[in-house]
VOKEVO-990708 format. One record per atom (N, C-alpha, C): residue number from 1; residue in one letter; atom name; y, z, x. Coordinates in nm, 4 decimals, padded with zeros to 6 digits. Layout:
BEGIN
{NUM, 'a', 'CA', {Y, Z, X}};
...
//
This chain:
BEGIN
{1, 'm', 'N', {-00.7334, 02.1721, -00.2429}};
{1, 'm', 'CA', {-00.6330, 02.0696, -00.2240}};
{1, 'm', 'C', {-00.6847, 01.9287, -00.2477}};
{2, 'g', 'N', {-00.8046, 01.8954, -00.1985}};
{2, 'g', 'CA', {-00.8590, 01.7616, -00.2128}};
{2, 'g', 'C', {-00.8327, 01.6762, -00.0925}};
{3, 't', 'N', {-00.8966, 01.5647, -00.0941}};
{3, 't', 'CA', {-00.8813, 01.4673, 00.0129}};
{3, 't', 'C', {-00.8164, 01.3336, -00.0496}};
{4, 'k', 'N', {-00.7023, 01.2954, 00.0111}};
{4, 'k', 'CA', {-00.6325, 01.1774, -00.0304}};
{4, 'k', 'C', {-00.6946, 01.0504, 00.0288}};
{5, 'l', 'N', {-00.7209, 00.9530, -00.0546}};
{5, 'l', 'CA', {-00.7652, 00.8224, -00.0063}};
{5, 'l', 'C', {-00.6695, 00.7058, -00.0333}};
{6, 'y', 'N', {-00.6548, 00.6225, 00.0586}};
{6, 'y', 'CA', {-00.5886, 00.4999, 00.0487}};
{6, 'y', 'C', {-00.6753, 00.3985, -00.0232}};
{7, 'v', 'N', {-00.6195, 00.3270, -00.1230}};
{7, 'v', 'CA', {-00.6854, 00.2265, -00.1957}};
{7, 'v', 'C', {-00.6024, 00.1013, -00.1908}};
{8, 'g', 'N', {-00.6452, 00.0037, -00.1124}};
{8, 'g', 'CA', {-00.5625, -00.1103, -00.0969}};
{8, 'g', 'C', {-00.6303, -00.2398, -00.1431}};
{9, 'n', 'N', {-00.5532, -00.3517, -00.1417}};
{9, 'n', 'CA', {-00.5894, -00.4815, -00.1854}};
{9, 'n', 'C', {-00.6127, -00.4840, -00.3352}};
{10, 'l', 'N', {-00.5364, -00.4070, -00.4046}};
{10, 'l', 'CA', {-00.5509, -00.3967, -00.5565}};
{10, 'l', 'C', {-00.4864, -00.5228, -00.6108}};
{11, 's', 'N', {-00.5476, -00.5825, -00.7089}};
{11, 's', 'CA', {-00.4881, -00.6890, -00.7940}};
{11, 's', 'C', {-00.3697, -00.6316, -00.8717}};
{12, 'y', 'N', {-00.2644, -00.7145, -00.8939}};
{12, 'y', 'CA', {-00.1498, -00.6600, -00.9685}};
{12, 'y', 'C', {-00.1977, -00.6348, -01.1127}};
{13, 's', 'N', {-00.3038, -00.6814, -01.1538}};
{13, 's', 'CA', {-00.3499, -00.6557, -01.2944}};
{13, 's', 'C', {-00.4450, -00.5337, -01.3001}};
{14, 't', 'N', {-00.4781, -00.4750, -01.1951}};
{14, 't', 'CA', {-00.5642, -00.3592, -01.1941}};
{14, 't', 'C', {-00.4764, -00.2376, -01.2463}};
{15, 't', 'N', {-00.5371, -00.1591, -01.3370}};
{15, 't', 'CA', {-00.4589, -00.0394, -01.3934}};
{15, 't', 'C', {-00.5076, 00.0855, -01.3336}};
{16, 'e', 'N', {-00.4318, 00.1859, -01.3513}};
{16, 'e', 'CA', {-00.4725, 00.3233, -01.3166}};
{16, 'e', 'C', {-00.6034, 00.3651, -01.3840}};
{17, 'd', 'N', {-00.6125, 00.3347, -01.5110}};
{17, 'd', 'CA', {-00.7348, 00.3615, -01.5846}};
{17, 'd', 'C', {-00.8572, 00.3008, -01.5249}};
{18, 't', 'N', {-00.8517, 00.1750, -01.4817}};
{18, 't', 'CA', {-00.9611, 00.1132, -01.4102}};
{18, 't', 'C', {-01.0082, 00.1838, -01.2901}};
{19, 'i', 'N', {-00.9094, 00.2223, -01.2037}};
{19, 'i', 'CA', {-00.9317, 00.2959, -01.0813}};
{19, 'i', 'C', {-00.9877, 00.4403, -01.1146}};
{20, 'r', 'N', {-00.9254, 00.5002, -01.2221}};
{20, 'r', 'CA', {-00.9748, 00.6328, -01.2521}};
{20, 'r', 'C', {-01.1202, 00.6292, -01.2988}};
{21, 'n', 'N', {-01.1552, 00.5264, -01.3840}};
{21, 'n', 'CA', {-01.2988, 00.5197, -01.4341}};
{21, 'n', 'C', {-01.3912, 00.4925, -01.3150}};
{22, 'l', 'N', {-01.3502, 00.4079, -01.2130}};
{22, 'l', 'CA', {-01.4297, 00.3744, -01.1037}};
{22, 'l', 'C', {-01.4563, 00.4931, -01.0159}};
{23, 'f', 'N', {-01.3438, 00.5643, -00.9774}};
{23, 'f', 'CA', {-01.3512, 00.6722, -00.8753}};
{23, 'f', 'C', {-01.4161, 00.7979, -00.9350}};
{24, 'a', 'N', {-01.4076, 00.8042, -01.0737}};
{24, 'a', 'CA', {-01.4780, 00.9275, -01.1343}};
{24, 'a', 'C', {-01.6225, 00.9195, -01.1108}};
{25, 'q', 'N', {-01.6816, 00.8061, -01.0843}};
{25, 'q', 'CA', {-01.8181, 00.7930, -01.0584}};
{25, 'q', 'C', {-01.8639, 00.8638, -00.9257}};
{26, 'a', 'N', {-01.7668, 00.8823, -00.8362}};
{26, 'a', 'CA', {-01.7989, 00.9511, -00.7118}};
{26, 'a', 'C', {-01.7680, 01.1046, -00.7191}};
{27, 'g', 'N', {-01.6911, 01.1483, -00.8128}};
{27, 'g', 'CA', {-01.6539, 01.2851, -00.8166}};
{27, 'g', 'C', {-01.5271, 01.3148, -00.8940}};
{28, 'd', 'N', {-01.4942, 01.4320, -00.9015}};
{28, 'd', 'CA', {-01.3658, 01.4713, -00.9780}};
{28, 'd', 'C', {-01.2424, 01.4204, -00.9042}};
{29, 'i', 'N', {-01.1447, 01.3740, -00.9815}};
{29, 'i', 'CA', {-01.0206, 01.3212, -00.9254}};
{29, 'i', 'C', {-00.9130, 01.4258, -00.9567}};
{30, 'a', 'N', {-00.8398, 01.4539, -00.8515}};
{30, 'a', 'CA', {-00.7207, 01.5457, -00.8664}};
{30, 'a', 'C', {-00.5981, 01.4728, -00.9016}};
{31, 'e', 'N', {-00.5831, 01.3461, -00.8503}};
{31, 'e', 'CA', {-00.4582, 01.2815, -00.8712}};
{31, 'e', 'C', {-00.4694, 01.1289, -00.8365}};
{32, 'i', 'N', {-00.3985, 01.0408, -00.9059}};
{32, 'i', 'CA', {-00.3844, 00.8996, -00.8741}};
{32, 'i', 'C', {-00.2443, 00.8625, -00.8803}};
{33, 'a', 'N', {-00.2095, 00.7805, -00.7751}};
{33, 'a', 'CA', {-00.0710, 00.7398, -00.7653}};
{33, 'a', 'C', {-00.0694, 00.5907, -00.7230}};
{34, 'f', 'N', {-00.0225, 00.5042, -00.8074}};
{34, 'f', 'CA', {-00.0091, 00.3646, -00.7729}};
{34, 'f', 'C', {00.1363, 00.3499, -00.7189}};
{35, 'i', 'N', {00.1548, 00.2678, -00.6181}};
{35, 'i', 'CA', {00.2825, 00.2555, -00.5573}};
{35, 'i', 'C', {00.3461, 00.1317, -00.6226}};
{36, 'm', 'N', {00.4639, 00.1509, -00.6683}};
{36, 'm', 'CA', {00.5441, 00.0488, -00.7436}};
{36, 'm', 'C', {00.6603, 00.0007, -00.6586}};
{37, 'd', 'N', {00.6964, -00.1248, -00.6738}};
{37, 'd', 'CA', {00.8160, -00.1771, -00.6102}};
{37, 'd', 'C', {00.9357, -00.1229, -00.6852}};
{38, 'r', 'N', {01.0287, -00.0664, -00.6214}};
{38, 'r', 'CA', {01.1414, 00.0053, -00.6847}};
{38, 'r', 'C', {01.2387, -00.1006, -00.7472}};
{39, 'd', 'N', {01.2393, -00.2200, -00.6878}};
{39, 'd', 'CA', {01.3318, -00.3266, -00.7407}};
{39, 'd', 'C', {01.2783, -00.3991, -00.8670}};
{40, 't', 'N', {01.1503, -00.4227, -00.8607}};
{40, 't', 'CA', {01.0892, -00.5064, -00.9724}};
{40, 't', 'C', {01.0085, -00.4210, -01.0733}};
{41, 'g', 'N', {00.9669, -00.3028, -01.0217}};
{41, 'g', 'CA', {00.8855, -00.2175, -01.1136}};
{41, 'g', 'C', {00.7389, -00.2622, -01.1220}};
{42, 'r', 'N', {00.7008, -00.3618, -01.0411}};
{42, 'r', 'CA', {00.5630, -00.4111, -01.0341}};
{42, 'r', 'C', {00.4869, -00.3348, -00.9299}};
{43, 'p', 'N', {00.3515, -00.3244, -00.9477}};
{43, 'p', 'CA', {00.2731, -00.2684, -00.8446}};
{43, 'p', 'C', {00.2785, -00.3372, -00.7107}};
{44, 'k', 'N', {00.2756, -00.2622, -00.5997}};
{44, 'k', 'CA', {00.2782, -00.3201, -00.4721}};
{44, 'k', 'C', {00.1370, -00.3600, -00.4173}};
{45, 'g', 'N', {00.0288, -00.3295, -00.4915}};
{45, 'g', 'CA', {-00.1109, -00.3693, -00.4480}};
{45, 'g', 'C', {-00.1798, -00.2599, -00.3787}};
{46, 'f', 'N', {-00.1250, -00.1421, -00.3748}};
{46, 'f', 'CA', {-00.2046, -00.0271, -00.3192}};
{46, 'f', 'C', {-00.1671, 00.1014, -00.3902}};
{47, 'g', 'N', {-00.2482, 00.1981, -00.3625}};
{47, 'g', 'CA', {-00.2176, 00.3363, -00.4213}};
{47, 'g', 'C', {-00.2999, 00.4340, -00.3510}};
{48, 'f', 'N', {-00.2992, 00.5556, -00.4073}};
{48, 'f', 'CA', {-00.3735, 00.6663, -00.3472}};
{48, 'f', 'C', {-00.4497, 00.7427, -00.4544}};
{49, 'v', 'N', {-00.5687, 00.7787, -00.4283}};
{49, 'v', 'CA', {-00.6581, 00.8628, -00.5056}};
{49, 'v', 'C', {-00.6890, 00.9827, -00.4320}};
{50, 't', 'N', {-00.6516, 01.0990, -00.4916}};
{50, 't', 'CA', {-00.6936, 01.2304, -00.4311}};
{50, 't', 'C', {-00.8146, 01.2775, -00.4971}};
{51, 'm', 'N', {-00.9233, 01.2885, -00.4230}};
{51, 'm', 'CA', {-01.0487, 01.3375, -00.4801}};
{51, 'm', 'C', {-01.0484, 01.4931, -00.4651}};
{52, 'a', 'N', {-01.1006, 01.5586, -00.5591}};
{52, 'a', 'CA', {-01.1034, 01.7030, -00.5643}};
{52, 'a', 'C', {-01.1803, 01.7670, -00.4461}};
{53, 't', 'N', {-01.2857, 01.6970, -00.3938}};
{53, 't', 'CA', {-01.3586, 01.7526, -00.2796}};
{53, 't', 'C', {-01.3722, 01.6533, -00.1692}};
{54, 'e', 'N', {-01.4011, 01.6978, -00.0571}};
{54, 'e', 'CA', {-01.4298, 01.6163, 00.0568}};
{54, 'e', 'C', {-01.5541, 01.5283, 00.0352}};
{55, 'e', 'N', {-01.6559, 01.5923, -00.0254}};
{55, 'e', 'CA', {-01.7815, 01.5205, -00.0578}};
{55, 'e', 'C', {-01.7493, 01.4073, -00.1498}};
{56, 'g', 'N', {-01.6697, 01.4254, -00.2502}};
{56, 'g', 'CA', {-01.6390, 01.3180, -00.3457}};
{56, 'g', 'C', {-01.5589, 01.2131, -00.2683}};
{57, 'a', 'N', {-01.4734, 01.2460, -00.1821}};
{57, 'a', 'CA', {-01.3912, 01.1469, -00.1123}};
{57, 'a', 'C', {-01.4907, 01.0625, -00.0262}};
{58, 'q', 'N', {-01.5782, 01.1225, 00.0481}};
{58, 'q', 'CA', {-01.6766, 01.0454, 00.1347}};
{58, 'q', 'C', {-01.7606, 00.9532, 00.0479}};
{59, 'e', 'N', {-01.8002, 01.0041, -00.0718}};
{59, 'e', 'CA', {-01.8849, 00.9245, -00.1582}};
{59, 'e', 'C', {-01.8012, 00.7987, -00.2049}};
{60, 'a', 'N', {-01.6756, 00.8182, -00.2453}};
{60, 'a', 'CA', {-01.5869, 00.7141, -00.2945}};
{60, 'a', 'C', {-01.5731, 00.6041, -00.1847}};
{61, 'i', 'N', {-01.5532, 00.6465, -00.0594}};
{61, 'i', 'CA', {-01.5388, 00.5606, 00.0544}};
{61, 'i', 'C', {-01.6630, 00.4771, 00.0715}};
{62, 'r', 'N', {-01.7797, 00.5435, 00.0701}};
{62, 'r', 'CA', {-01.9058, 00.4833, 00.0824}};
{62, 'r', 'C', {-01.9281, 00.3782, -00.0306}};
{63, 'r', 'N', {-01.9002, 00.4131, -00.1522}};
{63, 'r', 'CA', {-01.9362, 00.3298, -00.2644}};
{63, 'r', 'C', {-01.8340, 00.2204, -00.2905}};
{64, 'f', 'N', {-01.7065, 00.2410, -00.2700}};
{64, 'f', 'CA', {-01.6058, 00.1450, -00.3183}};
{64, 'f', 'C', {-01.5359, 00.0682, -00.2117}};
{65, 'n', 'N', {-01.5396, 00.1105, -00.0871}};
{65, 'n', 'CA', {-01.4794, 00.0220, 00.0224}};
{65, 'n', 'C', {-01.5549, -00.1138, 00.0284}};
{66, 'g', 'N', {-01.4754, -00.2244, -00.0019}};
{66, 'g', 'CA', {-01.5354, -00.3514, -00.0029}};
{66, 'g', 'C', {-01.5837, -00.3953, -00.1446}};
{67, 'q', 'N', {-01.5895, -00.3069, -00.2374}};
{67, 'q', 'CA', {-01.6327, -00.3407, -00.3740}};
{67, 'q', 'C', {-01.5234, -00.4290, -00.4419}};
{68, 't', 'N', {-01.5725, -00.5316, -00.5106}};
{68, 't', 'CA', {-01.4789, -00.6260, -00.5808}};
{68, 't', 'C', {-01.4370, -00.5621, -00.7182}};
{69, 'v', 'N', {-01.3019, -00.5556, -00.7405}};
{69, 'v', 'CA', {-01.2478, -00.5115, -00.8572}};
{69, 'v', 'C', {-01.1348, -00.6151, -00.8894}};
{70, 'd', 'N', {-01.1448, -00.6758, -01.0150}};
{70, 'd', 'CA', {-01.0488, -00.7734, -01.0560}};
{70, 'd', 'C', {-01.0377, -00.8857, -00.9481}};
{71, 'n', 'N', {-01.1494, -00.9263, -00.8982}};
{71, 'n', 'CA', {-01.1555, -01.0396, -00.7994}};
{71, 'n', 'C', {-01.0910, -01.0106, -00.6639}};
{72, 'r', 'N', {-01.0772, -00.8777, -00.6356}};
{72, 'r', 'CA', {-01.0296, -00.8427, -00.5025}};
{72, 'r', 'C', {-01.1241, -00.7442, -00.4381}};
{73, 'a', 'N', {-01.1489, -00.7542, -00.3142}};
{73, 'a', 'CA', {-01.2343, -00.6606, -00.2356}};
{73, 'a', 'C', {-01.1456, -00.5436, -00.2015}};
{74, 'l', 'N', {-01.1715, -00.4223, -00.2505}};
{74, 'l', 'CA', {-01.0933, -00.3050, -00.2265}};
{74, 'l', 'C', {-01.1095, -00.2560, -00.0809}};
{75, 't', 'N', {-01.0052, -00.1966, -00.0341}};
{75, 't', 'CA', {-01.0094, -00.1267, 00.0954}};
{75, 't', 'C', {-00.9874, 00.0219, 00.0596}};
{76, 'v', 'N', {-01.0892, 00.0997, 00.0902}};
{76, 'v', 'CA', {-01.0868, 00.2423, 00.0567}};
{76, 'v', 'C', {-01.1072, 00.3161, 00.1863}};
{77, 'n', 'N', {-01.0168, 00.4066, 00.2303}};
{77, 'n', 'CA', {-01.0394, 00.4950, 00.3455}};
{77, 'n', 'C', {-00.9470, 00.6170, 00.3299}};
{78, 'e', 'N', {-00.9756, 00.7113, 00.4162}};
{78, 'e', 'CA', {-00.8962, 00.8339, 00.4163}};
{78, 'e', 'C', {-00.7545, 00.8015, 00.4519}};
{79, 'a', 'N', {-00.6635, 00.8514, 00.3757}};
{79, 'a', 'CA', {-00.5164, 00.8274, 00.3899}};
{79, 'a', 'C', {-00.4730, 00.8952, 00.5192}};
{80, 'r', 'N', {-00.3873, 00.8267, 00.5935}};
{80, 'r', 'CA', {-00.3302, 00.8891, 00.7082}};
{80, 'r', 'C', {-00.1959, 00.9493, 00.6710}};
{81, 'p', 'N', {-00.1504, 01.0551, 00.7406}};
{81, 'p', 'CA', {-00.0169, 01.1082, 00.7097}};
{81, 'p', 'C', {00.0885, 01.0045, 00.7268}};
{82, 'r', 'N', {00.1887, 01.0088, 00.6412}};
{82, 'r', 'CA', {00.3038, 00.9206, 00.6453}};
{82, 'r', 'C', {00.3782, 00.9303, 00.7760}};
{83, 'e', 'N', {00.4132, 00.8202, 00.8375}};
{83, 'e', 'CA', {00.4825, 00.8239, 00.9681}};
{83, 'e', 'C', {00.6305, 00.8379, 00.9436}};
{84, 'e', 'N', {00.6976, 00.9053, 01.0290}};
{84, 'e', 'CA', {00.8430, 00.9208, 01.0211}};
{84, 'e', 'C', {00.9066, 00.7835, 01.0506}};
{85, 'r', 'N', {01.0019, 00.7499, 00.9721}};
{85, 'r', 'CA', {01.0793, 00.6199, 00.9907}};
{85, 'r', 'C', {01.2056, 00.6508, 01.0618}};
{86, 's', 'N', {01.2405, 00.5531, 01.1527}};
{86, 's', 'CA', {01.3729, 00.5677, 01.2149}};
{86, 's', 'C', {01.4722, 00.5088, 01.1217}};
{87, 'g', 'N', {01.5933, 00.5553, 01.1327}};
{87, 'g', 'CA', {01.7001, 00.5080, 01.0451}};
{87, 'g', 'C', {01.7510, 00.3670, 01.0754}};
{88, 'g', 'N', {01.8360, 00.3188, 00.9985}};
{88, 'g', 'CA', {01.8914, 00.1838, 01.0268}};
{88, 'g', 'C', {01.8091, 00.0778, 00.9643}};
{89, 'f', 'N', {01.8334, -00.0395, 01.0168}};
{89, 'f', 'CA', {01.7687, -00.1714, 00.9696}};
{89, 'f', 'C', {01.6621, -00.2133, 01.0679}};
{90, 'g', 'N', {01.5555, -00.1348, 01.0715}};
{90, 'g', 'CA', {01.4420, -00.1839, 01.1636}};
{90, 'g', 'C', {01.4544, -00.1118, 01.2993}};
{91, 'g', 'N', {01.5555, -00.0287, 01.3289}};
{91, 'g', 'CA', {01.5550, 00.0458, 01.4398}};
{91, 'g', 'C', {01.6205, -00.0145, 01.5624}};
{92, 'g', 'N', {01.6188, -00.1508, 01.5802}};
{92, 'g', 'CA', {01.6716, -00.2047, 01.6994}};
{92, 'g', 'C', {01.8282, -00.2214, 01.6912}};
{93, 'n', 'N', {01.8925, -00.2301, 01.8087}};
{93, 'n', 'CA', {02.0397, -00.2490, 01.8065}};
{93, 'n', 'C', {02.0574, -00.4040, 01.8120}};
{94, 'r', 'N', {02.1105, -00.4546, 01.7014}};
{94, 'r', 'CA', {02.1304, -00.5954, 01.6907}};
{94, 'r', 'C', {02.2661, -00.6376, 01.7424}};
{95, 'g', 'N', {02.3504, -00.5482, 01.7633}};
{95, 'g', 'CA', {02.4879, -00.5772, 01.8058}};
{95, 'g', 'C', {02.5475, -00.6734, 01.7047}};
{96, 'g', 'N', {02.6042, -00.7852, 01.7491}};
{96, 'g', 'CA', {02.6668, -00.8758, 01.6575}};
{96, 'g', 'C', {02.5630, -00.9567, 01.5869}};
{97, 'y', 'N', {02.6030, -01.0644, 01.5299}};
{97, 'y', 'CA', {02.5066, -01.1520, 01.4581}};
{97, 'y', 'C', {02.4677, -01.2732, 01.5420}};
{98, 'g', 'N', {02.4947, -01.2750, 01.6721}};
{98, 'g', 'CA', {02.4501, -01.3874, 01.7459}};
{98, 'g', 'C', {02.5547, -01.4981, 01.7514}};
{99, 'g', 'N', {02.5322, -01.5947, 01.8347}};
{99, 'g', 'CA', {02.6261, -01.7108, 01.8435}};
{99, 'g', 'C', {02.5977, -01.8071, 01.7442}};
{100, 'g', 'N', {02.6459, -01.7952, 01.6252}};
{100, 'g', 'CA', {02.6168, -01.8770, 01.5101}};
{100, 'g', 'C', {02.6540, -02.0227, 01.5239}};
{101, 'g', 'N', {02.7646, -02.0520, 01.5993}};
{101, 'g', 'CA', {02.8034, -02.1953, 01.6125}};
{101, 'g', 'C', {02.8490, -02.2540, 01.4831}};
{102, 'n', 'N', {02.8459, -02.3754, 01.4707}};
{102, 'n', 'CA', {02.8982, -02.4497, 01.3526}};
{102, 'n', 'C', {02.7790, -02.4568, 01.2490}};
{103, 'r', 'N', {02.7896, -02.3788, 01.1460}};
{103, 'r', 'CA', {02.6767, -02.3735, 01.0493}};
{103, 'r', 'C', {02.6695, -02.4893, 00.9528}};
{104, 'g', 'N', {02.7612, -02.5701, 00.9607}};
{104, 'g', 'CA', {02.7664, -02.6890, 00.8645}};
{104, 'g', 'C', {02.6849, -02.8134, 00.9302}};
{105, 'n', 'N', {02.6184, -02.7962, 01.0394}};
{105, 'n', 'CA', {02.5574, -02.9043, 01.1003}};
{105, 'n', 'C', {02.4033, -02.8831, 01.1192}};
{106, 'g', 'N', {02.3439, -02.8006, 01.0347}};
{106, 'g', 'CA', {02.2047, -02.7847, 01.0359}};
{106, 'g', 'C', {02.1600, -02.6993, 01.1557}};
{107, 'g', 'N', {02.2469, -02.6236, 01.2236}};
{107, 'g', 'CA', {02.2129, -02.5380, 01.3323}};
{107, 'g', 'C', {02.2274, -02.6111, 01.4670}};
{108, 'r', 'N', {02.2727, -02.7330, 01.4671}};
{108, 'r', 'CA', {02.2928, -02.8054, 01.5980}};
{108, 'r', 'C', {02.4293, -02.7938, 01.6336}};
{109, 'd', 'N', {02.4536, -02.7194, 01.7393}};
{109, 'd', 'CA', {02.5927, -02.6971, 01.7915}};
{109, 'd', 'C', {02.6314, -02.8175, 01.8716}};
{110, 'r', 'N', {02.7521, -02.8616, 01.8542}};
{110, 'r', 'CA', {02.8121, -02.9777, 01.9334}};
{110, 'r', 'C', {02.9173, -02.9291, 02.0193}};
{111, 'y', 'N', {02.9132, -02.9667, 02.1424}};
{111, 'y', 'CA', {03.0121, -02.9173, 02.2337}};
{111, 'y', 'C', {03.0812, -03.0422, 02.3006}};
//
């Protein structure tokens, strides 16, 4: 199955090929996934590399965590399982929108 690694602090100009060539130095790669913003289609600055073996994953962490790529110090560590998200808009009960008052006066309510 392999070991999935989180790779963060990527420059927006860093490509999958750059990461593939770098991580191949530590061992065989099973998969690479860059996370893209669904609205803009641009990279979000992080991704995941699944190394084929645990040994390769540990070697990649040792070698590349903190290494500078495209003028950014990479963060490389073992990926944690994705946490379940609660539904809604941030989970809290916001009720109404609050006492907005007169919005035409810069937020200063006059009584």
